[in-house]
PDB file of the backbone (N, CA, C, O) and the ligand in Angstrom, with CONECT records:
HET     ZN  A 101       1
ATOM      1  N   MET A   1     150.963 203.914 161.817  1.00  0.00           N
ATOM      2  CA  MET A   1     150.207 205.049 161.233  1.00  0.00           C
ATOM      3  C   MET A   1     151.117 205.895 160.335  1.00  0.00           C
ATOM      4  O   MET A   1     150.702 206.366 159.276  1.00  0.00           O
ATOM      5  N   GLY A   2     152.321 206.070 160.764  1.00  0.00           N
ATOM      6  CA  GLY A   2     153.266 206.893 160.013  1.00  0.00           C
ATOM      7  C   GLY A   2     153.550 206.324 158.632  1.00  0.00           C
ATOM      8  O   GLY A   2     153.705 207.067 157.663  1.00  0.00           O
ATOM      9  N   LEU A   3     153.616 204.999 158.549  1.00  0.00           N
ATOM     10  CA  LEU A   3     153.895 204.333 157.275  1.00  0.00           C
ATOM     11  C   LEU A   3     152.753 204.509 156.279  1.00  0.00           C
ATOM     12  O   LEU A   3     152.983 204.734 155.091  1.00  0.00           O
ATOM     13  N   ILE A   4     151.509 204.404 156.778  1.00  0.00           N
ATOM     14  CA  ILE A   4     150.337 204.553 155.901  1.00  0.00           C
ATOM     15  C   ILE A   4     150.284 205.971 155.328  1.00  0.00           C
ATOM     16  O   ILE A   4     149.998 206.174 154.148  1.00  0.00           O
ATOM     17  N   ARG A   5     150.567 206.944 156.197  1.00  0.00           N
ATOM     18  CA  ARG A   5     150.562 208.334 155.731  1.00  0.00           C
ATOM     19  C   ARG A   5     151.635 208.540 154.659  1.00  0.00           C
ATOM     20  O   ARG A   5     151.419 209.249 153.676  1.00  0.00           O
ATOM     21  N   LEU A   6     152.781 207.915 154.861  1.00  0.00           N
ATOM     22  CA  LEU A   6     153.875 208.010 153.898  1.00  0.00           C
ATOM     23  C   LEU A   6     153.468 207.406 152.549  1.00  0.00           C
ATOM     24  O   LEU A   6     153.766 207.948 151.485  1.00  0.00           O
ATOM     25  N   LEU A   7     152.762 206.239 152.637  1.00  0.00           N
ATOM     26  CA  LEU A   7     152.306 205.573 151.415  1.00  0.00           C
ATOM     27  C   LEU A   7     151.294 206.438 150.666  1.00  0.00           C
ATOM     28  O   LEU A   7     151.330 206.531 149.440  1.00  0.00           O
ATOM     29  N   ILE A   8     150.379 207.077 151.428  1.00  0.00           N
ATOM     30  CA  ILE A   8     149.376 207.944 150.803  1.00  0.00           C
ATOM     31  C   ILE A   8     150.046 209.128 150.109  1.00  0.00           C
ATOM     32  O   ILE A   8     149.677 209.494 148.993  1.00  0.00           O
ATOM     33  N   ILE A   9     151.026 209.718 150.776  1.00  0.00           N
ATOM     34  CA  ILE A   9     151.759 210.857 150.190  1.00  0.00           C
ATOM     35  C   ILE A   9     152.505 210.414 148.926  1.00  0.00           C
ATOM     36  O   ILE A   9     152.528 211.121 147.918  1.00  0.00           O
ATOM     37  N   ALA A  10     153.113 209.228 149.008  1.00  0.00           N
ATOM     38  CA  ALA A  10     153.831 208.688 147.850  1.00  0.00           C
ATOM     39  C   ALA A  10     152.874 208.451 146.683  1.00  0.00           C
ATOM     40  O   ALA A  10     153.209 208.730 145.532  1.00  0.00           O
ATOM     41  N   ALA A  11     151.667 207.930 146.991  1.00  0.00           N
ATOM     42  CA  ALA A  11     150.664 207.667 145.957  1.00  0.00           C
ATOM     43  C   ALA A  11     150.187 208.975 145.331  1.00  0.00           C
ATOM     44  O   ALA A  11     149.995 209.055 144.118  1.00  0.00           O
ATOM     45  N   LEU A  12     149.999 209.993 146.161  1.00  0.00           N
ATOM     46  CA  LEU A  12     149.559 211.300 145.662  1.00  0.00           C
ATOM     47  C   LEU A  12     150.616 211.921 144.760  1.00  0.00           C
ATOM     48  O   LEU A  12     150.298 212.499 143.721  1.00  0.00           O
ATOM     49  N   ILE A  13     151.881 211.797 145.169  1.00  0.00           N
ATOM     50  CA  ILE A  13     152.984 212.324 144.351  1.00  0.00           C
ATOM     51  C   ILE A  13     153.035 211.589 143.008  1.00  0.00           C
ATOM     52  O   ILE A  13     153.256 212.191 141.957  1.00  0.00           O
ATOM     53  N   TYR A  14     152.825 210.267 143.075  1.00  0.00           N
ATOM     54  CA  TYR A  14     152.849 209.454 141.856  1.00  0.00           C
ATOM     55  C   TYR A  14     151.733 209.876 140.900  1.00  0.00           C
ATOM     56  O   TYR A  14     151.954 210.030 139.699  1.00  0.00           O
ATOM     57  N   ILE A  15     150.512 210.064 141.459  1.00  0.00           N
ATOM     58  CA  ILE A  15     149.367 210.470 140.632  1.00  0.00           C
ATOM     59  C   ILE A  15     149.613 211.858 140.035  1.00  0.00           C
ATOM     60  O   ILE A  15     149.358 212.096 138.855  1.00  0.00           O
ATOM     61  N   ALA A  16     150.113 212.766 140.873  1.00  0.00           N
ATOM     62  CA  ALA A  16     150.406 214.127 140.405  1.00  0.00           C
ATOM     63  C   ALA A  16     151.438 214.095 139.283  1.00  0.00           C
ATOM     64  O   ALA A  16     151.325 214.836 138.307  1.00  0.00           O
ATOM     65  N   TRP A  17     152.436 213.241 139.426  1.00  0.00           N
ATOM     66  CA  TRP A  17     153.482 213.092 138.409  1.00  0.00           C
ATOM     67  C   TRP A  17     152.906 212.561 137.100  1.00  0.00           C
ATOM     68  O   TRP A  17     153.253 213.026 136.014  1.00  0.00           O
ATOM     69  N   ARG A  18     152.007 211.564 137.230  1.00  0.00           N
ATOM     70  CA  ARG A  18     151.376 210.993 136.033  1.00  0.00           C
ATOM     71  C   ARG A  18     150.532 212.041 135.301  1.00  0.00           C
ATOM     72  O   ARG A  18     150.578 212.151 134.076  1.00  0.00           O
ATOM     73  N   VAL A  19     149.752 212.814 136.088  1.00  0.00           N
ATOM     74  CA  VAL A  19     148.908 213.863 135.503  1.00  0.00           C
ATOM     75  C   VAL A  19     149.779 214.916 134.821  1.00  0.00           C
ATOM     76  O   VAL A  19     149.467 215.390 133.729  1.00  0.00           O
ATOM     77  N   PHE A  20     150.872 215.269 135.483  1.00  0.00           N
ATOM     78  CA  PHE A  20     151.780 216.282 134.948  1.00  0.00           C
ATOM     79  C   PHE A  20     152.391 215.820 133.624  1.00  0.00           C
ATOM     80  O   PHE A  20     152.453 216.583 132.660  1.00  0.00           O
ATOM     81  N   LYS A  21     152.840 214.563 133.589  1.00  0.00           N
ATOM     82  CA  LYS A  21     153.445 214.007 132.368  1.00  0.00           C
ATOM     83  C   LYS A  21     152.413 213.919 131.236  1.00  0.00           C
ATOM     84  O   LYS A  21     152.713 214.160 130.066  1.00  0.00           O
ATOM     85  N   ASN A  22     151.175 213.559 131.639  1.00  0.00           N
ATOM     86  CA  ASN A  22     150.088 213.458 130.664  1.00  0.00           C
ATOM     87  C   ASN A  22     149.817 214.819 130.019  1.00  0.00           C
ATOM     88  O   ASN A  22     149.682 214.925 128.800  1.00  0.00           O
ATOM     89  N   LEU A  23     149.740 215.847 130.848  1.00  0.00           N
ATOM     90  CA  LEU A  23     149.511 217.205 130.345  1.00  0.00           C
ATOM     91  C   LEU A  23     150.662 217.659 129.460  1.00  0.00           C
ATOM     92  O   LEU A  23     150.457 218.316 128.440  1.00  0.00           O
ATOM     93  N   LEU A  24     151.875 217.300 129.864  1.00  0.00           N
ATOM     94  CA  LEU A  24     153.066 217.687 129.122  1.00  0.00           C
ATOM     95  C   LEU A  24     153.071 217.074 127.718  1.00  0.00           C
ATOM     96  O   LEU A  24     153.342 217.760 126.732  1.00  0.00           O
ATOM     97  N   SER A  25     152.766 215.768 127.642  1.00  0.00           N
ATOM     98  CA  SER A  25     152.762 215.093 126.341  1.00  0.00           C
ATOM     99  C   SER A  25     151.596 215.569 125.489  1.00  0.00           C
ATOM    100  O   SER A  25     151.689 215.609 124.262  1.00  0.00           O
ATOM    101  N   ARG A  26     150.473 215.937 126.158  1.00  0.00           N
ATOM    102  CA  ARG A  26     149.315 216.407 125.399  1.00  0.00           C
ATOM    103  C   ARG A  26     149.608 217.761 124.762  1.00  0.00           C
ATOM    104  O   ARG A  26     149.212 218.020 123.625  1.00  0.00           O
ATOM    105  N   SER A  27     150.304 218.622 125.501  1.00  0.00           N
ATOM    106  CA  SER A  27     150.620 219.939 124.959  1.00  0.00           C
ATOM    107  C   SER A  27     151.637 219.825 123.828  1.00  0.00           C
ATOM    108  O   SER A  27     151.622 220.619 122.887  1.00  0.00           O
ATOM    109  N   GLN A  28     152.531 218.817 123.928  1.00  0.00           N
ATOM    110  CA  GLN A  28     153.499 218.591 122.851  1.00  0.00           C
ATOM    111  C   GLN A  28     152.798 218.073 121.593  1.00  0.00           C
ATOM    112  O   GLN A  28     153.145 218.449 120.474  1.00  0.00           O
ATOM    113  N   GLN A  29     151.795 217.194 121.803  1.00  0.00           N
ATOM    114  CA  GLN A  29     151.033 216.671 120.667  1.00  0.00           C
ATOM    115  C   GLN A  29     150.221 217.771 120.005  1.00  0.00           C
ATOM    116  O   GLN A  29     150.045 217.776 118.786  1.00  0.00           O
ATOM    117  N   ALA A  30     149.719 218.716 120.822  1.00  0.00           N
ATOM    118  CA  ALA A  30     148.931 219.822 120.279  1.00  0.00           C
ATOM    119  C   ALA A  30     149.815 220.771 119.484  1.00  0.00           C
ATOM    120  O   ALA A  30     149.353 221.422 118.546  1.00  0.00           O
ATOM    121  N   ASP A  31     151.087 220.847 119.860  1.00  0.00           N
ATOM    122  CA  ASP A  31     152.012 221.737 119.176  1.00  0.00           C
ATOM    123  C   ASP A  31     152.419 221.206 117.799  1.00  0.00           C
ATOM    124  O   ASP A  31     152.543 221.965 116.838  1.00  0.00           O
ATOM    125  N   SER A  32     152.625 219.879 117.725  1.00  0.00           N
ATOM    126  CA  SER A  32     153.218 219.328 116.509  1.00  0.00           C
ATOM    127  C   SER A  32     152.353 219.465 115.243  1.00  0.00           C
ATOM    128  O   SER A  32     152.921 219.746 114.188  1.00  0.00           O
ATOM    129  N   PRO A  33     151.010 219.286 115.273  1.00  0.00           N
ATOM    130  CA  PRO A  33     150.262 219.447 114.022  1.00  0.00           C
ATOM    131  C   PRO A  33     150.324 220.865 113.479  1.00  0.00           C
ATOM    132  O   PRO A  33     150.400 221.063 112.266  1.00  0.00           O
ATOM    133  N   ALA A  34     150.290 221.851 114.367  1.00  0.00           N
ATOM    134  CA  ALA A  34     150.379 223.242 113.928  1.00  0.00           C
ATOM    135  C   ALA A  34     151.734 223.518 113.293  1.00  0.00           C
ATOM    136  O   ALA A  34     151.833 224.236 112.298  1.00  0.00           O
ATOM    137  N   ALA A  35     152.779 222.937 113.884  1.00  0.00           N
ATOM    138  CA  ALA A  35     154.124 223.144 113.354  1.00  0.00           C
ATOM    139  C   ALA A  35     154.268 222.498 111.980  1.00  0.00           C
ATOM    140  O   ALA A  35     154.893 223.070 111.087  1.00  0.00           O
ATOM    141  N   SER A  36     153.689 221.301 111.805  1.00  0.00           N
ATOM    142  CA  SER A  36     153.800 220.625 110.520  1.00  0.00           C
ATOM    143  C   SER A  36     152.936 221.317 109.466  1.00  0.00           C
ATOM    144  O   SER A  36     153.258 221.289 108.278  1.00  0.00           O
ATOM    145  N   GLN A  37     151.822 221.947 109.912  1.00  0.00           N
ATOM    146  CA  GLN A  37     150.970 222.666 108.963  1.00  0.00           C
ATOM    147  C   GLN A  37     151.701 223.882 108.413  1.00  0.00           C
ATOM    148  O   GLN A  37     151.534 224.249 107.250  1.00  0.00           O
ATOM    149  N   GLN A  38     152.516 224.503 109.266  1.00  0.00           N
ATOM    150  CA  GLN A  38     153.274 225.665 108.826  1.00  0.00           C
ATOM    151  C   GLN A  38     154.308 225.254 107.791  1.00  0.00           C
ATOM    152  O   GLN A  38     154.582 225.985 106.840  1.00  0.00           O
ATOM    153  N   ARG A  39     154.881 224.059 107.994  1.00  0.00           N
ATOM    154  CA  ARG A  39     155.906 223.579 107.073  1.00  0.00           C
ATOM    155  C   ARG A  39     155.297 223.062 105.770  1.00  0.00           C
ATOM    156  O   ARG A  39     155.947 223.052 104.725  1.00  0.00           O
ATOM    157  N   GLN A  40     154.007 222.623 105.855  1.00  0.00           N
ATOM    158  CA  GLN A  40     153.377 222.021 104.686  1.00  0.00           C
ATOM    159  C   GLN A  40     153.171 223.070 103.587  1.00  0.00           C
ATOM    160  O   GLN A  40     152.662 224.164 103.831  1.00  0.00           O
ATOM    161  N   GLU A  41     153.570 222.709 102.402  1.00  0.00           N
ATOM    162  CA  GLU A  41     153.496 223.625 101.278  1.00  0.00           C
ATOM    163  C   GLU A  41     152.205 223.388 100.499  1.00  0.00           C
ATOM    164  O   GLU A  41     151.602 222.318 100.578  1.00  0.00           O
ATOM    165  N   LEU A  42     151.807 224.377  99.767  1.00  0.00           N
ATOM    166  CA  LEU A  42     150.643 224.262  98.901  1.00  0.00           C
ATOM    167  C   LEU A  42     150.925 223.211  97.815  1.00  0.00           C
ATOM    168  O   LEU A  42     151.968 223.252  97.163  1.00  0.00           O
ATOM    169  N   MET A  43     149.990 222.274  97.630  1.00  0.00           N
ATOM    170  CA  MET A  43     150.200 221.207  96.666  1.00  0.00           C
ATOM    171  C   MET A  43     149.361 221.469  95.413  1.00  0.00           C
ATOM    172  O   MET A  43     148.213 221.907  95.489  1.00  0.00           O
ATOM    173  N   ARG A  44     149.959 221.191  94.282  1.00  0.00           N
ATOM    174  CA  ARG A  44     149.271 221.348  92.991  1.00  0.00           C
ATOM    175  C   ARG A  44     149.035 219.981  92.380  1.00  0.00           C
ATOM    176  O   ARG A  44     149.895 219.102  92.446  1.00  0.00           O
ATOM    177  N   LYS A  45     147.865 219.807  91.784  1.00  0.00           N
ATOM    178  CA  LYS A  45     147.548 218.538  91.143  1.00  0.00           C
ATOM    179  C   LYS A  45     147.881 218.635  89.663  1.00  0.00           C
ATOM    180  O   LYS A  45     147.481 219.574  88.975  1.00  0.00           O
ATOM    181  N   CYS A  46     148.623 217.642  89.191  1.00  0.00           N
ATOM    182  CA  CYS A  46     148.977 217.601  87.775  1.00  0.00           C
ATOM    183  C   CYS A  46     147.718 217.322  86.948  1.00  0.00           C
ATOM    184  O   CYS A  46     147.012 216.344  87.193  1.00  0.00           O
ATOM    185  N   ALA A  47     147.441 218.194  85.963  1.00  0.00           N
ATOM    186  CA  ALA A  47     146.246 218.040  85.137  1.00  0.00           C
ATOM    187  C   ALA A  47     146.373 216.843  84.193  1.00  0.00           C
ATOM    188  O   ALA A  47     145.371 216.348  83.677  1.00  0.00           O
ATOM    189  N   GLN A  48     147.593 216.386  83.971  1.00  0.00           N
ATOM    190  CA  GLN A  48     147.828 215.261  83.061  1.00  0.00           C
ATOM    191  C   GLN A  48     147.725 213.909  83.759  1.00  0.00           C
ATOM    192  O   GLN A  48     146.976 213.040  83.314  1.00  0.00           O
ATOM    193  N   CYS A  49     148.476 213.721  84.857  1.00  0.00           N
ATOM    194  CA  CYS A  49     148.518 212.412  85.505  1.00  0.00           C
ATOM    195  C   CYS A  49     147.859 212.397  86.890  1.00  0.00           C
ATOM    196  O   CYS A  49     147.595 211.324  87.435  1.00  0.00           O
ATOM    197  N   GLY A  50     147.591 213.576  87.462  1.00  0.00           N
ATOM    198  CA  GLY A  50     146.829 213.624  88.704  1.00  0.00           C
ATOM    199  C   GLY A  50     147.638 213.544  89.984  1.00  0.00           C
ATOM    200  O   GLY A  50     147.068 213.590  91.074  1.00  0.00           O
ATOM    201  N   ILE A  51     148.962 213.423  89.878  1.00  0.00           N
ATOM    202  CA  ILE A  51     149.751 213.383  91.116  1.00  0.00           C
ATOM    203  C   ILE A  51     149.911 214.795  91.667  1.00  0.00           C
ATOM    204  O   ILE A  51     149.805 215.783  90.940  1.00  0.00           O
ATOM    205  N   HIS A  52     150.172 214.864  92.985  1.00  0.00           N
ATOM    206  CA  HIS A  52     150.318 216.151  93.645  1.00  0.00           C
ATOM    207  C   HIS A  52     151.795 216.516  93.777  1.00  0.00           C
ATOM    208  O   HIS A  52     152.614 215.708  94.215  1.00  0.00           O
ATOM    209  N   VAL A  53     152.110 217.725  93.398  1.00  0.00           N
ATOM    210  CA  VAL A  53     153.483 218.210  93.504  1.00  0.00           C
ATOM    211  C   VAL A  53     153.494 219.529  94.277  1.00  0.00           C
ATOM    212  O   VAL A  53     152.527 220.289  94.214  1.00  0.00           O
ATOM    213  N   PRO A  54     154.589 219.811  95.011  1.00  0.00           N
ATOM    214  CA  PRO A  54     154.682 221.096  95.718  1.00  0.00           C
ATOM    215  C   PRO A  54     154.612 222.252  94.729  1.00  0.00           C
ATOM    216  O   PRO A  54     155.072 222.158  93.591  1.00  0.00           O
ATOM    217  N   ASP A  55     154.026 223.337  95.199  1.00  0.00           N
ATOM    218  CA  ASP A  55     153.788 224.498  94.326  1.00  0.00           C
ATOM    219  C   ASP A  55     155.040 224.964  93.600  1.00  0.00           C
ATOM    220  O   ASP A  55     154.985 225.308  92.419  1.00  0.00           O
ATOM    221  N   HIS A  56     156.200 224.978  94.321  1.00  0.00           N
ATOM    222  CA  HIS A  56     157.411 225.512  93.691  1.00  0.00           C
ATOM    223  C   HIS A  56     157.993 224.566  92.644  1.00  0.00           C
ATOM    224  O   HIS A  56     158.834 224.970  91.841  1.00  0.00           O
ATOM    225  N   GLU A  57     157.536 223.270  92.648  1.00  0.00           N
ATOM    226  CA  GLU A  57     158.023 222.321  91.642  1.00  0.00           C
ATOM    227  C   GLU A  57     157.047 222.171  90.477  1.00  0.00           C
ATOM    228  O   GLU A  57     157.365 221.545  89.466  1.00  0.00           O
ATOM    229  N   ALA A  58     155.857 222.752  90.630  1.00  0.00           N
ATOM    230  CA  ALA A  58     154.833 222.568  89.606  1.00  0.00           C
ATOM    231  C   ALA A  58     155.043 223.512  88.433  1.00  0.00           C
ATOM    232  O   ALA A  58     155.525 224.632  88.602  1.00  0.00           O
ATOM    233  N   PHE A  59     154.680 223.054  87.250  1.00  0.00           N
ATOM    234  CA  PHE A  59     154.685 223.884  86.057  1.00  0.00           C
ATOM    235  C   PHE A  59     153.256 224.356  85.839  1.00  0.00           C
ATOM    236  O   PHE A  59     152.329 223.548  85.794  1.00  0.00           O
ATOM    237  N   SER A  60     153.081 225.655  85.704  1.00  0.00           N
ATOM    238  CA  SER A  60     151.733 226.208  85.588  1.00  0.00           C
ATOM    239  C   SER A  60     151.528 226.829  84.217  1.00  0.00           C
ATOM    240  O   SER A  60     152.427 227.465  83.665  1.00  0.00           O
ATOM    241  N   HIS A  61     150.340 226.636  83.680  1.00  0.00           N
ATOM    242  CA  HIS A  61     150.002 227.213  82.384  1.00  0.00           C
ATOM    243  C   HIS A  61     148.503 227.476  82.349  1.00  0.00           C
ATOM    244  O   HIS A  61     147.697 226.554  82.468  1.00  0.00           O
ATOM    245  N   SER A  62     148.145 228.730  82.186  1.00  0.00           N
ATOM    246  CA  SER A  62     146.759 229.209  82.119  1.00  0.00           C
ATOM    247  C   SER A  62     145.839 228.511  83.141  1.00  0.00           C
ATOM    248  O   SER A  62     144.827 227.911  82.779  1.00  0.00           O
ATOM    249  N   GLY A  63     146.217 228.609  84.408  1.00  0.00           N
ATOM    250  CA  GLY A  63     145.385 228.080  85.495  1.00  0.00           C
ATOM    251  C   GLY A  63     145.518 226.591  85.727  1.00  0.00           C
ATOM    252  O   GLY A  63     144.956 226.076  86.694  1.00  0.00           O
ATOM    253  N   LYS A  64     146.250 225.870  84.867  1.00  0.00           N
ATOM    254  CA  LYS A  64     146.481 224.429  85.051  1.00  0.00           C
ATOM    255  C   LYS A  64     147.880 224.213  85.622  1.00  0.00           C
ATOM    256  O   LYS A  64     148.795 225.009  85.413  1.00  0.00           O
ATOM    257  N   HIS A  65     148.007 223.113  86.346  1.00  0.00           N
ATOM    258  CA  HIS A  65     149.308 222.804  86.959  1.00  0.00           C
ATOM    259  C   HIS A  65     149.755 221.411  86.534  1.00  0.00           C
ATOM    260  O   HIS A  65     148.938 220.509  86.347  1.00  0.00           O
ATOM    261  N   PHE A  66     151.056 221.256  86.388  1.00  0.00           N
ATOM    262  CA  PHE A  66     151.622 219.994  85.905  1.00  0.00           C
ATOM    263  C   PHE A  66     152.835 219.610  86.727  1.00  0.00           C
ATOM    264  O   PHE A  66     153.537 220.467  87.264  1.00  0.00           O
ATOM    265  N   CYS A  67     153.081 218.270  86.820  1.00  0.00           N
ATOM    266  CA  CYS A  67     154.216 217.780  87.601  1.00  0.00           C
ATOM    267  C   CYS A  67     155.513 217.971  86.836  1.00  0.00           C
ATOM    268  O   CYS A  67     156.586 218.019  87.437  1.00  0.00           O
ATOM    269  N   SER A  68     155.429 218.080  85.520  1.00  0.00           N
ATOM    270  CA  SER A  68     156.636 218.229  84.709  1.00  0.00           C
ATOM    271  C   SER A  68     156.302 218.987  83.429  1.00  0.00           C
ATOM    272  O   SER A  68     155.141 219.127  83.043  1.00  0.00           O
ATOM    273  N   GLN A  69     157.362 219.469  82.787  1.00  0.00           N
ATOM    274  CA  GLN A  69     157.186 220.186  81.527  1.00  0.00           C
ATOM    275  C   GLN A  69     156.623 219.251  80.452  1.00  0.00           C
ATOM    276  O   GLN A  69     155.857 219.656  79.578  1.00  0.00           O
ATOM    277  N   GLU A  70     157.040 217.973  80.555  1.00  0.00           N
ATOM    278  CA  GLU A  70     156.577 216.949  79.627  1.00  0.00           C
ATOM    279  C   GLU A  70     155.053 216.792  79.688  1.00  0.00           C
ATOM    280  O   GLU A  70     154.385 216.714  78.657  1.00  0.00           O
ATOM    281  N   HIS A  71     154.517 216.748  80.914  1.00  0.00           N
ATOM    282  CA  HIS A  71     153.068 216.588  81.072  1.00  0.00           C
ATOM    283  C   HIS A  71     152.321 217.852  80.658  1.00  0.00           C
ATOM    284  O   HIS A  71     151.189 217.792  80.179  1.00  0.00           O
ATOM    285  N   GLN A  72     152.972 218.991  80.852  1.00  0.00           N
ATOM    286  CA  GLN A  72     152.344 220.240  80.395  1.00  0.00           C
ATOM    287  C   GLN A  72     152.192 220.207  78.869  1.00  0.00           C
ATOM    288  O   GLN A  72     151.161 220.583  78.311  1.00  0.00           O
ATOM    289  N   ARG A  73     153.270 219.737  78.219  1.00  0.00           N
ATOM    290  CA  ARG A  73     153.266 219.646  76.750  1.00  0.00           C
ATOM    291  C   ARG A  73     152.214 218.642  76.263  1.00  0.00           C
ATOM    292  O   ARG A  73     151.444 218.914  75.342  1.00  0.00           O
ATOM    293  N   LEU A  74     152.210 217.460  76.924  1.00  0.00           N
ATOM    294  CA  LEU A  74     151.256 216.413  76.566  1.00  0.00           C
ATOM    295  C   LEU A  74     149.813 216.900  76.707  1.00  0.00           C
ATOM    296  O   LEU A  74     148.973 216.672  75.836  1.00  0.00           O
ATOM    297  N   TYR A  75     149.550 217.579  77.829  1.00  0.00           N
ATOM    298  CA  TYR A  75     148.196 218.052  78.110  1.00  0.00           C
ATOM    299  C   TYR A  75     147.774 219.077  77.069  1.00  0.00           C
ATOM    300  O   TYR A  75     146.658 219.025  76.553  1.00  0.00           O
ATOM    301  N   LEU A  76     148.680 220.019  76.759  1.00  0.00           N
ATOM    302  CA  LEU A  76     148.336 221.073  75.812  1.00  0.00           C
ATOM    303  C   LEU A  76     148.181 220.514  74.401  1.00  0.00           C
ATOM    304  O   LEU A  76     147.347 220.997  73.635  1.00  0.00           O
ATOM    305  N   ASP A  77     148.980 219.492  74.045  1.00  0.00           N
ATOM    306  CA  ASP A  77     148.849 218.816  72.751  1.00  0.00           C
ATOM    307  C   ASP A  77     147.459 218.231  72.596  1.00  0.00           C
ATOM    308  O   ASP A  77     146.857 218.313  71.525  1.00  0.00           O
ATOM    309  N   HIS A  78     146.940 217.628  73.693  1.00  0.00           N
ATOM    310  CA  HIS A  78     145.639 216.964  73.647  1.00  0.00           C
ATOM    311  C   HIS A  78     144.472 217.946  73.655  1.00  0.00           C
ATOM    312  O   HIS A  78     143.426 217.690  73.059  1.00  0.00           O
ATOM    313  N   HIS A  79     144.667 219.080  74.343  1.00  0.00           N
ATOM    314  CA  HIS A  79     143.519 219.935  74.602  1.00  0.00           C
ATOM    315  C   HIS A  79     143.494 221.196  73.755  1.00  0.00           C
ATOM    316  O   HIS A  79     142.515 221.940  73.803  1.00  0.00           O
ATOM    317  N   ASP A  80     144.535 221.458  72.985  1.00  0.00           N
ATOM    318  CA  ASP A  80     144.537 222.662  72.176  1.00  0.00           C
ATOM    319  C   ASP A  80     143.829 222.447  70.840  1.00  0.00           C
ATOM    320  O   ASP A  80     143.430 223.415  70.192  1.00  0.00           O
ATOM    321  N   HIS A  81     143.670 221.203  70.425  1.00  0.00           N
ATOM    322  CA  HIS A  81     143.073 220.929  69.124  1.00  0.00           C
ATOM    323  C   HIS A  81     141.575 220.661  69.219  1.00  0.00           C
ATOM    324  O   HIS A  81     140.926 220.413  68.202  1.00  0.00           O
TER     325      HIS A  81
HETATM  326 ZN    ZN A 101     152.005 214.608  85.638  1.00  0.00          ZN2+
END
């Protein structure tokens, strides 16, 4: 009888440990998207070629954004005339 009780206690500890680890990893997973969202910068779409560049790397001109000065020039050459 003593052995069976020991096995039941061991099984309960094992289940409790699994549940605890599951909760721990779930809370870590819940933390990471929020942390990456904070790090994620505002992205600007280049009006010339359409690629996305971080806001601080983008060239802006009258509400339009460009990946490079070259594309800003190209776009304005095409659309100013
Ligand atoms: Zn571009």
